[in-house]
matplotlib code that plots the C-alpha trace (Angstrom):
import matplotlib.pyplot as plt

x = [15.3, 11.5, 9.7, 6.4, 3.4, 2.3, -1.4, -2.3, -5.7, -6.6, -9.4, -11.0, -9.9, -11.6, -8.2, -7.3, -4.1, -3.1, -2.8, -0.2, -0.9, 1.7, 1.3, 4.1, 4.5, 3.3, 6.3, 6.3, 7.0, 9.1, 7.2, 7.9, 10.1, 9.6, 12.0, 11.2, 12.5, 12.9, 12.6, 14.4, 12.6, 13.8, 12.1, 12.6, 15.6, 18.5, 18.6, 14.9, 15.7, 18.5, 16.1, 13.6, 16.3, 17.5, 14.0, 12.1, 14.9, 17.2, 20.2, 23.2, 24.0, 26.7, 24.5, 21.7, 23.9, 25.2, 21.6, 20.5, 23.3, 22.3, 18.7, 19.9, 22.5, 20.9, 17.2, 16.3, 17.7, 16.6, 16.2, 15.4, 13.9, 11.0, 7.9, 5.0, 3.3, 6.4, 7.3, 3.8, 3.8, 7.2, 5.9, 2.8, 4.9, 7.3, 4.6, 2.7, 5.8, 6.7, 3.2, 3.2, 6.4, 5.2, 7.6, 6.7, 9.1, 7.9, 8.4, 7.4, 7.5, 8.5, 8.6, 12.1]
y = [20.3, 20.1, 21.0, 22.7, 23.3, 26.9, 27.7, 31.3, 32.5, 36.0, 38.5, 36.8, 39.3, 42.7, 44.4, 42.9, 41.2, 37.8, 34.9, 32.2, 28.8, 26.1, 22.3, 19.7, 18.0, 14.3, 11.9, 9.1, 5.6, 3.3, 0.3, -3.1, -5.3, -9.0, -11.8, -14.0, -17.5, -20.5, -23.9, -27.1, -30.2, -33.5, -33.1, -29.6, -29.7, -27.4, -25.8, -24.8, -23.1, -21.2, -20.1, -18.9, -16.9, -15.3, -14.5, -13.4, -12.0, -10.6, -12.6, -13.1, -16.6, -16.9, -15.5, -17.8, -20.9, -19.9, -19.3, -22.6, -24.4, -22.7, -23.9, -27.4, -27.6, -25.5, -26.2, -22.6, -19.3, -15.7, -14.5, -10.9, -8.4, -6.2, -4.3, -6.6, -6.0, -6.8, -9.8, -11.2, -10.6, -12.5, -15.3, -15.8, -15.6, -18.2, -20.6, -20.1, -20.7, -23.8, -25.2, -24.4, -26.4, -29.3, -28.7, -28.6, -25.7, -23.9, -20.2, -18.3, -14.7, -13.7, -10.3, -9.1]
z = [9.4, 9.5, 6.3, 6.8, 4.6, 4.6, 4.3, 3.8, 4.9, 3.7, 4.1, 7.1, 9.7, 10.2, 10.1, 6.7, 7.9, 6.5, 8.9, 8.2, 9.6, 9.4, 9.7, 9.7, 6.4, 6.5, 6.8, 4.2, 5.4, 3.3, 2.0, 3.6, 1.5, 0.7, -0.2, -3.2, -2.4, -4.6, -2.9, -3.8, -5.1, -6.6, -10.0, -11.5, -13.8, -12.9, -16.3, -15.8, -12.5, -14.2, -16.9, -14.3, -12.5, -15.7, -17.0, -13.9, -11.7, -14.4, -13.2, -15.3, -16.4, -13.7, -10.9, -12.0, -11.8, -8.4, -7.1, -8.6, -6.8, -3.6, -4.0, -4.8, -2.0, 0.8, 0.0, -0.9, -2.1, -2.1, -5.7, -4.9, -2.5, -3.7, -2.5, -1.9, -5.3, -7.3, -5.1, -5.5, -9.3, -9.6, -7.3, -9.5, -12.7, -11.5, -10.4, -13.7, -15.8, -13.8, -14.2, -18.0, -18.3, -16.2, -13.3, -9.5, -8.7, -5.6, -4.9, -1.8, -0.5, 3.0, 4.7, 5.2]

ax = plt.figure().add_subplot(projection="3d")
ax.plot(x, y, z, "-o")
ax.set_aspect("equal")
plt.show()
């Protein structure tokens, strides 16, 4: 089913009839999505990684622990998938928090 925008033009014809012009409605494109990824390092404490996952990614304690173990054992883990603006905001928030606490935790974003 195609939705159309109806534009009515009146009073422009000498016979007084209305003319109905139709144009296809613009199709909206879904925004690109981006993965926020935490990277393993040998210095950031595991409990701080859990804290970051709970605070910035709204993970439950159990989810945060599992993701932290994935980061530790696999080298990285996807913390969430968001639109670019949200992914970038979370990326910056994680890096700022890690720096404020003196940890070298790295976080990246990657187009899905």
